[in-house]
N, C-alpha and C positions, 0 to 999 in steps of 0.2 A: 762702289756700291752695286752697280748692275752686274759685276763679275761674280759676286757671291751667289746669287740665285741661279746663275747659269751653270755653275759647277755641279751643284747637287742634281740638277736636272739631267746633266750628261751622265753622271754616275748611275742614276736610277735607270736610265734607258740602256746603259751598257750592261747592267746586272740582269735586266729582263731577258735579252737574247742569250746570254751566257748560261743561265740556269736551264733554259729549254733544251739545248743539245746534249747536256751532260746526262740526263736520265735516259735519253733515247738509246744511245749505244750500250749502256750498261745492261738493261734488261734483255737485250737480244742474245748475246753470247752466253751470259752467266746462267740463266735458267736452263738453257739447252745442255750445258755441261753436267749439272747434277743429275739430270734425267738419263743421260747416256750410260753411266756405270750401273745404275739400278736395272734398267731394262732397255737395252739399245734398240732392238728390232720392233717388238709388238706395240709399245705405247704410242709413239709418234713417228711416222715415216719422214716428216719434214725436218725434224731436228737432226737425225742421223746423217742426212744428206750433206750438211754443212761440214762437220768435223768428226762424224762418228766413224768414218772409215779409219782414221788414225787411232781412235780410242778402241774400236771394236777389234782391229787387227791384232794387237797384242793381248787383249783380254780373252778372245775366243780360243786361241791355241793353247794357252796355259791351262785352263781347266779341262778342255777336251783331251789334251795330250796325256796326262796321267790317268784319266778315267778310262780311256779306251783300252790300253793294254791291260789294265788291272782286271776288267770284267771278263774278257775272253780267257785269260790265263787261269782264272778260278774255275769257271764252268762254261763249257761250250753251249751255244744255242742249239736246240734240237728241233729239227723239222721232220715231220712224218708225211710220206706220200703213200696213201693207200694204193695197193696193187696186189694182184694175185701172184702166186709163185711163178706162173708163166710170164707175167708181165713185169715182174720186179726189175729185171735186168734192163728192159726197155725204159722203164721209169727212171732208173738210175742214169742211163745214158742221156735222157732228156734233161735231167737235173744237172748233169755234168756240162752239157752243151750250154745251158743257161748260165752256169758259173763262169765258163770261159768267155761267153759273149759279154758278160758284165765286167770283165777285166780281171778275173781271178787267174793267176798264173798256173799253167799246167802242173808245175812242180809242187804246187800247194795242195794237190788233191791225191788222196788215197781211196781206191775203190775196193771194197771187200765183198766177196760173194759167198753165200752159204751153201749153194747147190752147185750147179755146173759152173766150171771156170769161165771167166770172160774169154772171148776168142783171142784177145791180145795176149793174155797170160798163156793160153795154150800155144800160141805161135812162138812166143819168146822162150817158153820152156822147151820147145823142140830143139833149141840150140844148146840146151844144157842149163842147169841151175846156176852155174857160175856166171854165165852171161846174163841170165834173168836178174839175179841179185845185184850184178854190177850196175844195171840200169837203175835199180832202186837206189843204190848208193850215190849215183850221179845226181839224182834228185832234180832233174830239169824237165821231167815229163810226168804225166799222170801215171800212177803205178797201180796195177791191178793184182790183188792177192786173194787166194782162196782162204776161207776161214781157218783151215787147218794150219796154214803157215803165216797167218796175219800177225802172230805174235812177234815174228822176226822183223816186221815192218816198223820203221821209225815213225814218230809222231809227225803229223802234218796239220796245217791250219784247218783243212777241210777233209772230213772223212765221209764217204758215201757208202752205205751198206745196202746191198741188194739181197733181200731174204727170198732167194729164188729156189727154194726147196732144200733138199738135204735133210739129214736127221735133225730132230728137235734140239739135240745137244749142240749142233753147229751154230744155230741162232743164239742159243743160251750162252755160248762162249764168245761168239763174234760181237754181239751187241755191247756187252760191258767193255770188251777190249777196244772196240771202236770208240766208245765214249771216252775212254782213257787216252786214246791216241789223238783225238780231235782237239786242236788248239782253240779254234773259234767257232766252228760249225760242224754239226753232225746231222746228216740227212739219211733217213732210214726209209727204204722203199719195200713195202710188203704188207702182210695182213696186220691191220691195227691190233686185233685181239692178241695175236701171237707176240707182237712187239711189246704191247703193254704188259703182257704177262711176264716178260723177261725184264724189261726196264722199269715197270711199275710206274711210280710217281715221277720218274725221270722225264716222262713225256707229258 
């Protein structure tokens, strides 16, 4: 007789503590998981700390991988640096220094001048055109070309144009050519009005 009431009391007490721990672990990891795929970074910094590194790792490279090469291949980004004809070459040199300091490889850059040749080009051409173009073909260093011969230069990820004088036809020819040769970035240093008149809405 006394054993019967004791058994139900034991079962009731056992059920009480068992139900309490089950809901506690369930809400912790489960709500964090659905919020991660939607917006991993901005919504809640605490949730990504637990297991977002694993989820965000594979998610981030897959969308950014295909998007990055598609954009520059279609149209290069264009940057204009206002400068006078006399200061365009110096502005181009400063832009080049910044590119190299930020990790751009020298062989990724082509510099085109519309007026006086760059001192490097003058120096290399003193050894003959064969030597000059051999360095272009090697492609391991910045290459400087005059607008008159820029059509021979191959495409590079970055093209810098110094509108440093010369006939108006030189800029009119060099700018569209530079735009076509630039894979990711085109930097134009010169008079904004002259540049806009050539490239128009391109800038």
